[in-house]
N, C-alpha and C positions, 0 to 999 in steps of 0.2 A: 504494500500500500504506500509506503514511504517513497519507494522508487517510482511508483506511478505518479506521485505528486511532483517528483523531480523531473520526470519526462514531460509532464504537462508544462512545467515552468520553462523548460529549455527547448521543447519541441512544440507539439500541438495535440489536440484532443484525439485525432485519429491515431497517432502514434501511441498515445497512452492507452486507448481502448484495445489496440492491437496487442500491446504488451500484456494487459490484463487477460485478454482472451487466450493468448498464447500460454499463459500460466495455467488457466483452466484446462486447456488441452493437454498440457504436459503433466498435469497432476489430477487426473480424473477421479481418483479415489480419495482425494483430500477436500474437505470443506473449505480450507483456508483461502484458496484462490477465489472462490465464490464470495466469501466474507470480504476479502479485499476489494473485489469489484463493487459489492454492495456498499461498503463504507466509503469508497471513493465516490461512487455515484451520489450517495447521500450528502457528502461534503460539497460536491461541485454541481449538483443538479440545478441550483438556482442560477448558475453562470452558463450552463450548457443544457438546453432543453432535451437533447437526445438522451441524456443520462437518466431521466425520470423512468423511461421504459426499461432501461437496462437494470436499474435498481429493483424494480418490481419483478422482472424475469429472474434475476439472480436470487431474490428471496424465495420465489416459488421453486426454483431449481434446488436451492439449499434444503428446503423442507421435503421435497420429493426424493432427493437422492440421499439425504443424510438425516432420516427421521430419528436416529438414536444419538444425534449430536446436539448438545445444548446450544452451541453457537448458531445452529439453524433457527431455533426458536427465538433466541435472544435478538438476533439481527432482523428477522422478519417482524418481530413485535416492535423493535426500535424504529424500523422503517415506517410501519403503520402509525406509531405515535408521532414521529416527526412530520408526518403528513396530516396529522389531526384526525386520524381514523382509528379512534379508540376501539370501536366495535371490531375492527379487523384484528387489532392487537389482542383483544379478549379471545377471539376465536383461535388465534395462534397459541395463546397460553393454555386455553382449554384443551387443545390438541396435545400440547406438551404434557399436561397433567394426566392424560390417558395412556401415556407410554408405560411400558413395563421394563424399566431400566434399573439394574441392581447396583448402580454406581451412585453413592451419596453425592458425589461432586456434580453430577448431572442435575440433581435436585437442588443443590445449593445455587448453581448458576441460573437455572430457570426460576428459582425462588427470588433471586435478586431482581430479575426482570419482572417477575410478577409484582414486586413492590412498585415498579414504575407504572405498570398497567393498572393496578388497583392501589392507589396511594392511601396509606393509613392516616395521613395527616388530614384527610377530608373527614371532618367530624361527623357529617351527616351520613356518610357511607362507611365509617370506620369498622363497625361490627361485621358487616358483610365482606368488606375487603380483607380484614384480618382472617376471616374464616377461609377465604379463597387462597390467600397466601400461605396460611398454615399448612394446607395440604402439601405444598412443596417442601416446607421445612420439616414437617413431621416425617415425610418419606426419607428426607436426608438424614434426620436424626436416627430413625429406626435402622436404616441401612448402615449408618456409621457405627452404631452400637453392634450390629450383627457382624460387621466386618472388622470391628475393633479399630476403626479409623478415628483416632482421637482428634485430629485436626478438624475433620468434618463435623464431629460431634460438638466441638467447641464453637465452630462457625454457626451451627444450627442453634446452639444455646445463645449465642450473641443475638441472633434475630429475636428469639423469644424474650430475652432480657430487655432489649431495646424497644420491643413492642409491649413491654410491661406485662408479660405472661410468665410470671416467676415459676409456677408449678410446671409448666411445659419446659422451661429452661432446666429445671432440676432433673427432669426425666432424661436429659441429655447425658447425665452422669450416672444413670442407673445401669444395672446389669443388662447385657444383651437380651432381647426378647427370646423366649424359647423357640426352638425350631420345630414347629408342628407340621409334620408332613400331611 
């Protein structure tokens, strides 16, 4: 993404897009080139109208090709929010919440984006928003305990502490849940 900014500064938009598209072609199994294109497009779409469509296509492709990668949901939701389309961001995060991913870090990452989509500072919607966000951090906490990932458990506890949910934070330091087949 940084190199794309440099190419734009020293060359032109066509050269920059070619670079970003070459990266996607060279690394088809990695979400990062799509993320780079999307972030570049978000940053510069106000200056270059052609980028608006590229950003949307990149977000769609990220979600389609990498449904198990938190970056796909984070960036698609960020694009929707940047464009003032909270309903689209909500749909993206609802799709993320339906995933069955055993990695607590996926849930921490998507949980942080969920906080952007459903802000808890909005007093009128706080209770509902906290409930939606908790889903992500509860999964992160439970998986962190199950896999004994202390850093992830602490990160989940931080969310619960900062959102004034002390009993939920305390659960982050409990014994792992029993493994019931």
